[in-house]
N, C-alpha and C positions, 0 to 999 in steps of 0.2 A: 109515481106510486104504482100506477097500473103496470108498468114494465116489470116491476118486482114480482107481481103475481103471475105474469106470463112466464117469467124465468122459473118460478117455483113450479108451475104447472108442467114445464118441460122436463122436469127431473124424471128419469125412468122409474117405473114402478118397482123394478127389481132392486134398485138402489134404496128406495124407501123401505122395502121389505127387509133387505140386508141390514139397514140401519136399525130397524125395529128388532130384528133378531139379535144383533149385538147388544142393544140396550136391554133386551129381555134377559140375555145371558149374564150381563153385568149386574142387573138387579137381582137375579136369582142367586148369583154368587155372593153378592154383598149382603143379602138378607140371610144367608146361611142355608137356603133351600138346597143347593147343590151338595153342600157338606152333609146335610141331614140325609139326603138320598144316598150318598156314598156310604155313610155309616150303616144305614138300613140294608144296603146291598150286602155289605160284609156280614152283618148279623144273619140275614136271610140265607146265605149260602150254606151254612152249617150251624143252625141255631141250637143253642142249649136252652133248656127251659127250667125254670125254678119258680118258687114263690118268693115274693118280697113283702116287706111291711112298710107302710107309710110312717115316716118318723117325724115329719114337720110339714105344716101347711102354711103358705103365705098367699092366700087367694087374691088379695088386692094387688099383689106384685105379679101381674100377668098370669095368675093361676100357678104359681111356683109350688112344686111339690118335691119334697126330699123323701127318698126311700132307700132302704138297705136290703140286700139279698146276699145269700151265701152260696158259694160254689166250692165244693170239697172243703168245707169248714173254714173257708176264708171269706171274710165280710167285704162286700163291695158296696159303694154308694152309687146310686143312680145319677147319671150326669145329665139326663134329658130334662129333668125337673117338670115333667108332666106325665099324666097317666092317660093314655088314649082310651076313648070311649066313655070316660067318666069326667064330668066337669069337676073342678077343684072343690066347689061348694058341696058336692055330694060325697066327698071323701071325708074320712076322719082318721086321726092319728091312731095307729095300731091296726088299721085295716089291711087285710092281705090282698095282694095284687099279683098278677102273673108277670113274669119277667122273661124276656128273650134276651140272650146275650151271645156275643161272638165267642165261640169256644177258645179260639187262640188268644183272645184279648177280652176277658170278662168285663173290663171296665166299660166296654162298648155295649150298652144295654138299651132295651126298649121295653117300657112297661105298659100294660093294658089291663082291662077289667078281667079279674080272675074267673068270673062266672060266664064269660063269653066263650066264643068258639076257640078251641085250643089248637086249631091248625096254625100254620106258620103265619102269625100275625105280623111279623116284620116284613115278610114278602108281600102281604096284602097292603101294608102301609107304603112300601116301596112302589108298588104298581099304582097305587092311588096318587102318590106324589108325582110320579112320571106322567100319569094321565092328566093331572091338573096342570103341570107345566106344559105338556103338549097342547092342551086346549088353549092355554094362554098364547102360545106361539101361533096356533092356527086361527083362533078367533080374533086375537089382537090385531093382525093386519086388516081383517075385514072391518073391524071397528075403526081403525085408522082411515081406511078408504071412505067410510061413511062420514067421518069428521072432515076429512080432506075435501070431499065433494061438497059438503055443506059450506065449508070455508070458501071454496072456489065460487060457489053460487052467490054467497054473500059479497065476495069481492067483485064479481061481475055486476051484481045489482048496484053496489056502491059506485062502480065505474059508470054504469048506465045513468044513474041518478046525477052524477057529477057532470056528465055530458049534456044532460037536459038543462041544467042550471047554467 
């Protein structure tokens, strides 16, 4: 049993970090975080802005919000199903919201509080998402090192206890 811990301790730290990086990327992709950032990036490059209206609320369903907005007299339904900066419980049907959309593809939209800052909200959301993902990649390995060192100390303690008995 002790030899296994020695073998684990001999794994180079860069391999552990690379494994964590791959795991982080896989989790970010599987959870939809990367796709969400990709959509926000496209909206933020040349955003169109308009007002939308909340059409349906299903707050118990993960804060699901349906909204509609118009671009050149064509109606589009919001696909993100949330309104940034406003919790679902604070919204009501018929409430006006701000909508940023990708000019080349208006179905790609991002909704937020209409009373908030009217600067490029999609770009702010994109940078916030990238920063969050970046912190996870930077802080995550430090957390793993802490867990790893505690695990190794526990293993050494168990090994020392086993030798005494």
